[in-house]
C-alpha positions in Angstrom: -15.2 56.7 70.8 -18.2 55.8 68.8 -18.6 59.0 67.0 -21.2 59.2 64.3 -19.7 59.2 60.9 -19.4 62.5 59.3 -21.3 63.4 56.2 -18.2 63.3 54.2 -17.5 59.7 55.3 -21.0 58.7 54.6 -20.8 60.2 51.1 -17.5 58.5 50.5 -18.9 55.2 51.6 -21.9 55.7 49.3 -19.6 56.5 46.4 -17.5 53.4 47.1 -20.7 51.2 47.1 -21.8 52.8 43.9 -18.4 52.3 42.4 -18.3 48.7 43.5 -21.8 48.1 42.2 -20.8 49.8 38.9 -17.7 47.7 38.6 -19.7 44.5 39.3 -22.3 45.5 36.7 -19.5 46.4 34.2 -17.8 43.0 35.0 -21.1 41.2 34.5 -21.7 43.0 31.2 -18.1 42.2 30.1 -18.7 38.5 30.9 -21.9 38.6 28.9 -20.0 40.2 26.0 -17.3 37.6 26.2 -19.8 34.8 26.3 -21.5 36.2 23.2 -18.1 36.6 21.5 -17.1 33.0 22.4 -20.5 31.8 20.9 -19.9 33.8 17.8 -16.3 32.5 17.5 -17.6 28.9 17.8 -20.1 29.6 15.0 -17.4 31.1 12.8 -15.1 28.1 13.6 -17.8 25.6 12.7 -18.5 27.5 9.4 -14.7 27.6 8.6 -14.4 23.8 9.2 -17.4 23.1 7.0 -16.0 25.3 4.2 -12.6 23.6 4.5 -14.2 20.1 4.3 -16.2 21.3 1.2 -13.0 22.6 -0.3 -11.1 19.4 0.5 -13.9 17.3 -1.1 -13.8 19.5 -4.2 -10.0 19.4 -4.5 -10.0 15.6 -4.0 -12.7 15.2 -6.7 -10.7 17.3 -9.2 -7.5 15.4 -8.4 -9.3 12.1 -9.1 -10.7 13.5 -12.4 -7.2 14.8 -13.4 -5.7 11.5 -12.4 -8.2 9.6 -14.6 -7.4 11.9 -17.5 -3.7 11.4 -17.0 -4.0 7.6 -16.8 -6.3 7.6 -19.9 -3.9 9.8 -21.9 -0.9 7.7 -20.8 -2.7 4.5 -21.8 -3.6 5.9 -25.2 0.0 7.1 -25.7 1.4 3.7 -24.7 -0.9 1.8 -27.1 -0.2 4.2 -29.9 3.6 3.9 -29.3 3.4 0.1 -29.1 1.4 -0.3 -32.3 3.7 2.4 -33.9 6.7 0.1 -33.1 4.9 -2.7 -35.0 4.3 -0.4 -37.9 0.6 0.3 -37.4 -0.9 3.8 -37.1 -3.9 3.2 -34.8 -5.5 6.5 -36.0 -5.9 5.1 -39.5 -8.7 2.6 -39.5 -7.5 0.9 -42.7 -4.1 0.1 -41.2 -5.7 -1.1 -38.0 -8.1 -3.4 -40.0 -5.1 -4.8 -42.0 -3.3 -5.5 -38.8 -6.3 -7.4 -37.4 -6.5 -9.4 -40.6 -2.8 -10.3 -40.3 -3.4 -11.4 -36.8 -6.3 -13.6 -37.8 -4.3 -15.1 -40.7 -1.5 -15.8 -38.2 -3.9 -17.7 -36.0 -5.3 -19.6 -38.9 -1.7 -20.3 -40.1 -0.6 -21.5 -36.7 -3.6 -23.9 -36.5 -2.8 -25.2 -39.9 0.9 -25.7 -39.1 0.0 -27.6 -35.9 -2.4 -29.8 -37.7 0.1 -30.3 -40.5 2.8 -31.2 -38.0 0.6 -33.9 -36.5 -0.2 -35.1 -40.1 3.5 -35.2 -40.9 4.3 -37.1 -37.7 1.5 -39.6 -38.5 2.8 -40.0 -42.1 6.3 -40.7 -40.9 5.3 -43.2 -38.3 2.9 -44.8 -40.8 5.8 -45.0 -43.3 8.1 -46.6 -40.7 5.3 -49.0 -39.7 4.6 -49.9 -43.3 8.4 -50.5 -43.9 8.6 -52.7 -40.9 5.6 -54.6 -41.9 6.8 -55.1 -45.5 10.3 -56.2 -44.2 8.7 -58.5 -41.7 6.4 -60.0 -44.4 9.4 -60.5 -46.8 11.3 -62.3 -44.0 8.4 -64.7 -43.5 8.0 -65.1 -47.2 4.5 -63.9 -47.4 3.4 -62.2 -50.5 
């Protein structure tokens, strides 16, 4: 029952071993290629993430710059409109200087009015006090 294998069987077995060896070698080469491709994909992924961060930073900086410009323009428009409602064109230096002088005069006038008010109150109370004194003096008969 233990017959020696025929030449054909030996040849087939050799071909199977060669095919298995070739498949294993091909499998090993495919794994190396996959590993190389995974490494390359990781590098590309890192590069893309860096580029996206750079783009995000640039976009954020431009948005901040645009926001500052918008805020500045809005403030200038608000001041121009507010002064325009008061009858002052802020782009004409002479009108702006006249407005400043008017404000200064208003401050001086306000100080003068408050001092005058205190002087008027003092004069009224002084007059009342003098009237009372003179009335009191007449009642006592002093001259």
